[in-house]
VOBA-1610 file (N, C-alpha, C; in pm, whole numbers, padded with zeros to 5 digits, always signed):
BEGIN
Met+00081-00121+00000Met+00000+00000+00000Met+00084+00126+00000Ala+00216+00109-00020Ala+00304+00225-00019Ala+00265+00322-00129Gly+00263+00449-00094Gly+00230+00550-00192Gly+00081+00575-00210Val-00004+00497-00145Val-00148+00516-00157Val-00190+00625-00058Pro-00262+00727-00103Pro-00304+00834-00013Pro-00392+00780+00100Trp-00380+00841+00216Trp-00461+00799+00331Trp-00610+00813+00302Ser-00645+00915+00227Ser-00787+00934+00194Ser-00841+00816+00113Gln-00756+00764+00022Gln-00796+00649-00059Gln-00811+00523+00028Ile-00718+00508+00122Ile-00724+00393+00214Ile-00852+00398+00297Leu-00883+00517+00351Leu-01001+00532+00436Leu-01129+00506+00357Ile-01138+00564+00237Ile-01258+00544+00155Ile-01275+00398+00119Thr-01165+00333+00080Thr-01172+00192+00043Thr-01214+00106+00161Leu-01160+00135+00280Leu-01196+00058+00399Leu-01344+00077+00435Leu-01392+00201+00425Leu-01533+00227+00456Leu-01625+00155+00357Val-01587+00158+00230Val-01667+00088+00127Val-01667-00062+00154Ala-01550-00116+00190Ala-01539-00259+00216Ala-01622-00301+00337Val-01620-00220+00443Val-01699-00251+00563Val-01849-00244+00531Ala-01888-00141+00456Ala-02029-00130+00417Ala-02073-00250+00332Ala-01985-00293+00240Ala-02016-00409+00157Ala-02025-00536+00241Gly-01938-00547+00342Gly-01944-00662+00432Gly-02073-00665+00511Trp-02118-00549+00556Trp-02244-00537+00631Trp-02362-00582+00544Val-02370-00529+00423Val-02479-00565+00333Val-02474-00713+00297Ser-02355-00765+00273Ser-02341-00906+00238Ser-02387-00996+00352Leu-02356-00957+00475Leu-02399-01036+00590Leu-02551-01038+00602Leu-02613-00922+00587Leu-02758-00915+00594Leu-02823-00995+00481Tyr-02761-00991+00364Tyr-02812-01069+00250Tyr-02802-01218+00278Arg-02692-01258+00336Arg-02672-01400+00366Arg-02782-01455+00456Tyr-02824-01375+00556Tyr-02919-01424+00654Tyr-03061-01371+00633Arg-03090-01320+00516Arg-03226-01272+00491Arg-03325-01388+00508Gly-03423-01368+00595Gly-03523-01472+00620Gly-03468-01596+00685Arg-03345-01588+00741Arg-03283-01707+00798Arg-03235-01685+00941Gly-03273-01576+01000Gly-03230-01553+01137Gly-03198-01408+01165Arg-03143-01384+01284Arg-03114-01248+01329Arg-02968-01240+01374Pro-02877-01196+01284Pro-02737-01188+01323Pro-02708-01086+01432Phe-02802-00996+01459Phe-02785-00900+01568Phe-02894-00920+01673Gly-02940-01044+01687Gly-03048-01074+01780Gly-03007-01077+01926Ser-02878-01085+01954Ser-02829-01085+02092Ser-02690-01020+02091Ala-02641-00988+02210Ala-02510-00924+02220Ala-02400-01017+02167Arg-02409-01146+02198Arg-02307-01240+02151Arg-02312-01255+01999Ala-02433-01268+01946Ala-02446-01280+01800Ala-02395-01153+01732Ala-02428-01038+01788Ala-02381-00911+01730Ala-02230-00903+01731Gly-02168-00957+01838Gly-02022-00956+01845Gly-01960-01037+01732Trp-02016-01158+01707Trp-01966-01240+01597Trp-01995-01175+01462Ala-02114-01113+01450Ala-02149-01047+01324Ala-02054-00932+01294Leu-02022-00853+01395Leu-01929-00743+01375Leu-01788-00793+01343Ala-01752-00908+01404Ala-01621-00966+01373Ala-01616-01010+01226Val-01726-01066+01177Val-01733-01106+01036Val-01719-00984+00946Ile-01793-00878+00979Ile-01788-00757+00898Ile-01648-00697+00898Ala-01584-00695+01016Ala-01448-00641+01024Ala-01350-00726+00943Ala-01364-00859+00952Ala-01273-00947+00879Ala-01291-00934+00729Thr-01417-00934+00684Thr-01440-00922+00539Thr-01398-00784+00489Gly-01427-00680+00568Gly-01389-00546+00528Gly-01238-00529+00523Gly-01169-00580+00625Gly-01025-00569+00627Gly-00959-00646+00513Ala-01009-00769+00488Ala-00954-00849+00379Ala-00978-00782+00244Ala-01099-00727+00227Ala-01131-00662+00100Ala-01045-00539+00078Ala-01026-00459+00182Ala-00945-00339+00169Ala-00799-00375+00139Ala-00749-00481+00206Ala-00611-00523+00184Ala-00590-00569+00040Val-00685-00647-00010Val-00675-00694-00148Val-00685-00577-00246Ala-00782-00489-00221Ala-00805-00377-00313Ala-00686-00283-00321Leu-00621-00260-00207Leu-00510-00164-00204Leu-00374-00231-00220Gly-00367-00363-00201Gly-00239-00431-00205Gly-00201-00485-00341Leu-00294-00483-00436Leu-00265-00534-00570Leu-00291-00427-00676Pro-00231-00313-00663Pro-00262-00203-00758Pro-00219-00232-00901Thr-00107-00301-00917Thr-00060-00325-01054Thr-00144-00429-01125Ala-00196-00527-01048Ala-00275-00634-01110Ala-00413-00587-01149Val-00463-00486-01079Val-00599-00440-01106Val-00599-00290-01132Ala-00498-00244-01200Ala-00484-00099-01221Ala-00602-00040-01297Gln-00668-00123-01377Gln-00779-00073-01456Gln-00907-00058-01374Leu-00909-00108-01250Leu-01027-00101-01165Leu-00999-00013-01044Pro-01093+00069-01003Pro-01073+00146-00880Pro-01077+00053-00759Pro-01003+00081-00652Pro-01001-00005-00533Pro-01140-00029-00474Glu-01228+00071-00485Glu-01361+00056-00428Glu-01438-00060-00492Thr-01413-00085-00621Thr-01481-00195-00689Thr-01441-00329-00628Ile-01312-00348-00605Ile-01263-00469-00542Ile-01317-00480-00399Ala-01324-00366-00330Ala-01370-00363-00192Ala-01516-00408-00181Val-01594-00387-00284Val-01733-00433-00285Val-01740-00581-00322Phe-01655-00624-00412Phe-01662-00758-00467Phe-01617-00865-00368Val-01510-00839-00294Val-01452-00940-00205Val-01546-00981-00091Pro-01608-00887-00017Pro-01700-00930+00089Pro-01815-01016+00036Thr-01860-00987-00085Thr-01967-01067-00143Thr-01924-01212-00160Leu-01800-01232-00205Leu-01749-01368-00221Leu-01728-01437-00087Leu-01676-01364+00011Leu-01645-01424+00140Leu-01768-01453+00225Cys-01869-01370+00213Cys-01983-01379+00304Cys-02110-01424+00235Ala-02164-01339+00149Ala-02293-01371+00088Ala-02285-01492-00002Gly-02175-01507-00075Gly-02165-01619-00166Gly-02168-01753-00097Arg-02117-01759+00027Arg-02112-01885+00102Arg-02251-01935+00139Ala-02348-01846+00143Ala-02483-01887+00181Ala-02546-01978+00077Met-02491-01980-00044Met-02550-02058-00151Met-02499-02202-00155Thr-02401-02234-00071Thr-02350-02370-00071Thr-02413-02453+00037Ala-02440-02579+00007Ala-02501-02670+00104Ala-02395-02755+00173Glu-02268-02733+00141Glu-02161-02815+00197Glu-02140-02781+00343Pro-02150-02877+00434Pro-02132-02850+00577Pro-01988-02813+00609Pro-01965-02737+00720Pro-01831-02691+00754Pro-01729-02805+00766Val-01769-02920+00821Val-01675-03029+00845Val-01623-03091+00717Asp-01692-03068+00605Asp-01652-03128+00479Asp-01562-03037+00396Arg-01536-02914+00445Arg-01453-02823+00367Arg-01306-02861+00377Ala-01230-02824+00277Ala-01087-02848+00281Ala-01024-02765+00393Val-00910-02815+00446Val-00843-02748+00557Val-00797-02608+00519Trp-00760-02590+00392Trp-00707-02460+00349Trp-00814-02354+00331Tyr-00943-02397+00327Tyr-01049-02301+00293Tyr-01059-02186+00393Pro-01063-02211+00525Pro-01070-02098+00619Pro-00950-02006+00610Ile-00831-02063+00575Ile-00711-01980+00565Ile-00722-01884+00447Val-00764-01938+00333Val-00776-01856+00212Val-00882-01747+00231Thr-00986-01777+00306Thr-01094-01680+00326Thr-01071-01594+00450Ala-00946-01584+00493Ala-00908-01495+00604Ala-00981-01530+00733Gly-01016-01657+00752Gly-01083-01699+00874Gly-01229-01662+00882Val-01284-01604+00776Val-01424-01560+00779Val-01517-01678+00799Thr-01487-01792+00739Thr-01574-01909+00754Thr-01584-01954+00899Ile-01473-01944+00972Ile-01475-01982+01114Ile-01565-01888+01192Leu-01552-01758+01165Leu-01638-01660+01233Leu-01784-01682+01198Leu-01812-01714+01071Leu-01950-01739+01030Leu-02007-01863+01098Asp-01924-01965+01116Asp-01971-02085+01186Asp-02008-02052+01330His-01927-01971+01397His-01959-01929+01534His-02087-01846+01536Leu-02103-01759+01438Leu-02224-01678+01430Leu-02346-01766+01407Asp-02335-01865+01318Asp-02446-01957+01294Asp-02487-02028+01422Gln-02389-02076+01497Gln-02418-02148+01621Gln-02485-02058+01723Gln-02438-01933+01734Gln-02497-01842+01831Gln-02640-01804+01791Met-02662-01783+01661Met-02796-01750+01614Met-02893-01865+01640Tyr-02846-01988+01621Tyr-02930-02105+01649Tyr-02966-02110+01797Ala-02866-02085+01884Ala-02892-02085+02029Ala-02990-01974+02066Asp-02974-01856+02007Asp-03066-01745+02036Asp-03208-01780+01995Arg-03223-01835+01875Arg-03355-01871+01826Arg-03419-01978+01914Asp-03341-02079+01950Asp-03394-02188+02033Asp-03441-02136+02168Ala-03362-02047+02231Ala-03400-01992+02361Ala-03525-01906+02348Trp-03534-01828+02242Trp-03650-01741+02221Trp-03777-01823+02203Cys-03766-01930+02125Cys-03884-02014+02099Cys-03929-02088+02224Arg-03835-02149+02295Arg-03871-02231+02409Arg-03925-02148+02525Ala-03889-02021+02530Ala-03944-01932+02633Ala-04091-01903+02608Arg-04140-01937+02488Arg-04279-01909+02451Arg-04365-02035+02441Val-04312-02146+02487Val-04388-02271+02489Val-04390-02323+02631Ser-04509-02352+02682Ser-04524-02397+02819Ser-04572-02541+02825Arg-04509-02618+02914Arg-04553-02756+02938Arg-04685-02760+03014Glu-04727-02645+03064Glu-04852-02640+03140Glu-04975-02630+03051Trp-04956-02602+02923Trp-05071-02592+02834Trp-05138-02728+02817Ser-05267-02724+02806Ser-05340-02846+02771Ser-05319-02872+02622Leu-05356-02992+02577Leu-05344-03024+02435Leu-05429-02930+02350Glu-05547-02896+02401Glu-05635-02805+02325Glu-05572-02666+02315Gln-05515-02618+02426Gln-05447-02488+02422Gln-05330-02490+02324Leu-05254-02598+02328Leu-05138-02610+02240Leu-05180-02602+02094Glu-05285-02672+02058Glu-05330-02671+01919Glu-05389-02535+01882Asp-05461-02473+01973Asp-05517-02340+01945Asp-05407-02236+01924Ile-05304-02243+02006Ile-05194-02147+01991Ile-05119-02172+01861Ala-05101-02300+01825Ala-05039-02331+01696Ala-05120-02273+01582Trp-05252-02280+01592Trp-05335-02221+01487Trp-05317-02071+01483Asp-05311-02006+01600Asp-05293-01861+01604Asp-05159-01820+01542Val-05053-01895+01573Val-04923-01865+01514Val-04930-01881+01362His-04991-01990+01317His-05004-02015+01173His-05082-01903+01105Ala-05197-01867+01164Ala-05281-01765+01102Ala-05212-01629+01098Thr-05141-01595+01206Thr-05071-01467+01213Thr-04961-01458+01107Leu-04880-01562+01096Leu-04770-01560+01000Leu-04821-01572+00857Ala-04923-01655+00834Ala-04976-01672+00699Ala-05035-01542+00646Ala-05085-01457+00737Ala-05142-01330+00695Ala-05035-01229+00654Arg-04910-01259+00686Arg-04802-01163+00660Arg-04713-01203+00543Thr-04738-01314+00480Thr-04654-01356+00369Thr-04737-01415+00257Arg-04690-01397+00136Arg-04754-01457+00019Arg-04659-01555-00049Asp-04547-01581+00016Asp-04450-01674-00039Asp-04502-01817-00024His-04517-01888-00135His-04576-02021-00132His-04489-02120-00055Gly-04357-02104-00065Gly-04269-02193+00009Gly-04286-02176+00159Arg-04293-02052+00204Arg-04314-02026+00347Arg-04448-02078+00393Leu-04551-02054+00314Leu-04684-02100+00351Leu-04689-02252+00362Ser-04621-02318+00270Ser-04618-02464+00272Ser-04548-02516+00398Arg-04437-02453+00435Arg-04366-02496+00555Arg-04447-02469+00681Leu-04515-02356+00683Leu-04602-02324+00796Leu-04712-02428+00812Arg-04774-02463+00700Arg-04882-02560+00704Arg-04831-02696+00750Ser-04712-02732+00704Ser-04654-02860+00744Ser-04630-02863+00895Asp-04580-02753+00950Asp-04558-02746+01094Asp-04689-02756+01170Phe-04792-02682+01123Phe-04921-02687+01193Phe-04981-02826+01186Asp-04970-02890+01070Asp-05019-03027+01059Asp-04946-03120+01154Gly-04815-03093+01173Gly-04738-03173+01267Gly-04790-03158+01409Val-04827-03035+01448Val-04885-03013+01580Val-05018-03088+01593Ser-05104-03072+01494Ser-05237-03133+01499Ser-05228-03285+01505Glu-05141-03343+01424Glu-05127-03489+01422Glu-05072-03541+01554Ala-04974-03468+01611Ala-04916-03511+01738Ala-05018-03498+01851Val-05096-03391+01850Val-05200-03374+01951Val-05302-03487+01940Ala-05341-03522+01818Ala-05436-03632+01799Ala-05379-03763+01852Arg-05249-03788+01828Arg-05187-03911+01879Arg-05185-03912+02031Ala-05157-03794+02091Ala-05154-03785+02237Ala-05292-03813+02295Glu-05395-03763+02230Glu-05531-03785+02280Glu-05573-03931+02267Arg-05519-04000+02167Arg-05555-04141+02146Arg-05463-04237+02221Ala-05357-04183+02279Ala-05256-04268+02343Ala-05317-04354+02453Arg-05273-04479+02457Arg-05325-04573+02557Arg-05234-04586+02678Asp-05113-04533+02669Asp-05025-04537+02786Asp-04953-04403+02799Thr-04900-04378+02916Thr-04837-04250+02948Thr-04714-04222+02862Arg-04634-04325+02836Arg-04512-04305+02758Arg-04545-04259+02616Glu-04640-04323+02555Glu-04680-04285+02419Glu-04736-04144+02417Ala-04815-04109+02520Ala-04872-03973+02528Ala-04762-03869+02544Arg-04658-03900+02623Arg-04548-03806+02641Arg-04472-03785+02511Arg-04449-03894+02437Arg-04378-03880+02310Arg-04457-03795+02212Ala-04588-03816+02206Ala-04671-03738+02115Ala-04675-03591+02158Arg-04684-03568+02288Arg-04686-03430+02337Arg-04553-03360+02304His-04443-03431+02320His-04312-03374+02286His-04306-03340+02137Ala-04359-03427+02053Ala-04360-03401+01908Ala-04443-03276+01876Ala-04554-03259+01947Ala-04638-03140+01926Ala-04564-03014+01968Asp-04497-03022+02083Asp-04417-02907+02129Asp-04309-02871+02028Gln-04242-02972+01974Gln-04135-02948+01878Gln-04187-02883+01750Ala-04304-02928+01705Ala-04362-02869+01584Ala-04399-02722+01608Leu-04449-02691+01728Leu-04482-02552+01760Leu-04354-02468+01770Val-04249-02524+01829Val-04120-02454+01835Val-04069-02425+01695Ser-04089-02520+01602Ser-04047-02499+01464Ser-04123-02382+01401Met-04252-02372+01428Met-04331-02260+01377Met-04281-02127+01434Leu-04256-02126+01563Leu-04206-02004+01625Leu-04068-01968+01572Gly-03988-02071+01542Gly-03857-02048+01483Gly-03867-01978+01349Arg-03967-02013+01272Arg-03987-01946+01144Arg-04025-01799+01167Ala-04109-01774+01267Ala-04144-01635+01300Ala-04019-01556+01335Tyr-03932-01617+01413Tyr-03807-01551+01454Tyr-03717-01524+01334Asp-03700-01626+01250Asp-03613-01611+01132Asp-03667-01507+01035Trp-03797-01499+01021Trp-03857-01406+00925Trp-03871-01265+00981Gly-03833-01246+01106Gly-03835-01112+01165Gly-03965-01074+01232Tyr-04056-01170+01251Tyr-04184-01142+01314Tyr-04178-01172+01463Thr-04090-01103+01532Thr-04071-01130+01674Thr-04178-01066+01760Asp-04271-00993+01701Asp-04381-00938+01780Asp-04476-01048+01825Val-04455-01172+01783Val-04536-01280+01836Val-04497-01311+01980Ser-04415-01223+02040Ser-04386-01237+02182Ser-04513-01221+02264Ala-04621-01173+02199Ala-04750-01166+02267Ala-04799-01305+02307Phe-04740-01411+02249Phe-04773-01547+02291Phe-04695-01573+02420Arg-04757-01549+02532Arg-04683-01555+02657Arg-04681-01697+02711Gly-04613-01782+02637Gly-04612-01924+02671Gly-04550-01954+02805Ala-04453-01873+02847Ala-04386-01901+02972Ala-04480-01892+03091His-04593-01823+03073His-04690-01807+03182His-04815-01890+03159Gly-04811-01973+03054Gly-04925-02058+03029Gly-05049-01985+02982Glu-05030-01866+02920Glu-05144-01788+02875Glu-05155-01794+02725Thr-05274-01782+02674Thr-05297-01786+02529Thr-05326-01646+02481Gly-05227-01557+02493Gly-05246-01418+02457Gly-05244-01392+02309Ala-05224-01495+02228Ala-05214-01475+02084Ala-05350-01454+02018Arg-05456-01486+02088Arg-05585-01488+02023Arg-05621-01354+01959Ser-05575-01244+02019Ser-05609-01113+01965Ser-05537-01082+01834Leu-05435-01162+01798Leu-05357-01133+01680Leu-05415-01194+01553Ser-05510-01281+01565Ser-05560-01350+01446Ser-05707-01384+01462Ala-05766-01424+01352Ala-05907-01463+01356Ala-05923-01590+01436Pro-06042-01611+01494Pro-06067-01734+01570Pro-06051-01856+01481Arg-06005-01963+01540Arg-05988-02085+01465Arg-06123-02147+01432Pro-06148-02184+01306Pro-06275-02246+01272Pro-06288-02383+01339Arg-06405-02412+01385Arg-06432-02540+01451Arg-06518-02630+01362
//
């Protein structure tokens, strides 16, 4: 970077950080909340700093190789490859080559930590809204309210299909629990119903509809009823 004006370095770094921020938000669109907790925000900021720093270093460190392009262009392109582009691969972290995190400036390691923290945040948020004190009827009614509330906010057929699948899972598990002939079978069915409801709430969390906190499951109350139409009987 010798001979590069400080103003150019600062502008390139700011552009790279902004591109890293946008790339991170793009990566997790509809898939969670990278700033949902202090710990998640810390990992998210570390990712942004790493992608921004790597992009600025590449943009300013290879002037002769990319003399025809302004550094800001490279600063936008690199974070997209390091962060947003990775969201399109289905390859799990354990299957990646050993050199991959090194080449990507350790960004993949930071993203893995962020993924784990976001999963923990979502799980804690969902389970705080599901109570073991609910009756089977309450559980099914609340699942309907969650389904109706979220279905009213999206027209995406894929989301609607997943929502319906989760609600059907609750209904089927509740029906099995009601028909159960022994306590063990009833407990397994009740657990399956709880898990299906947690999955529905997880979708609300991932899609940014966290105002469903009105479902005060931790207190065994069915406060969701005001958010949606009554369930047809």
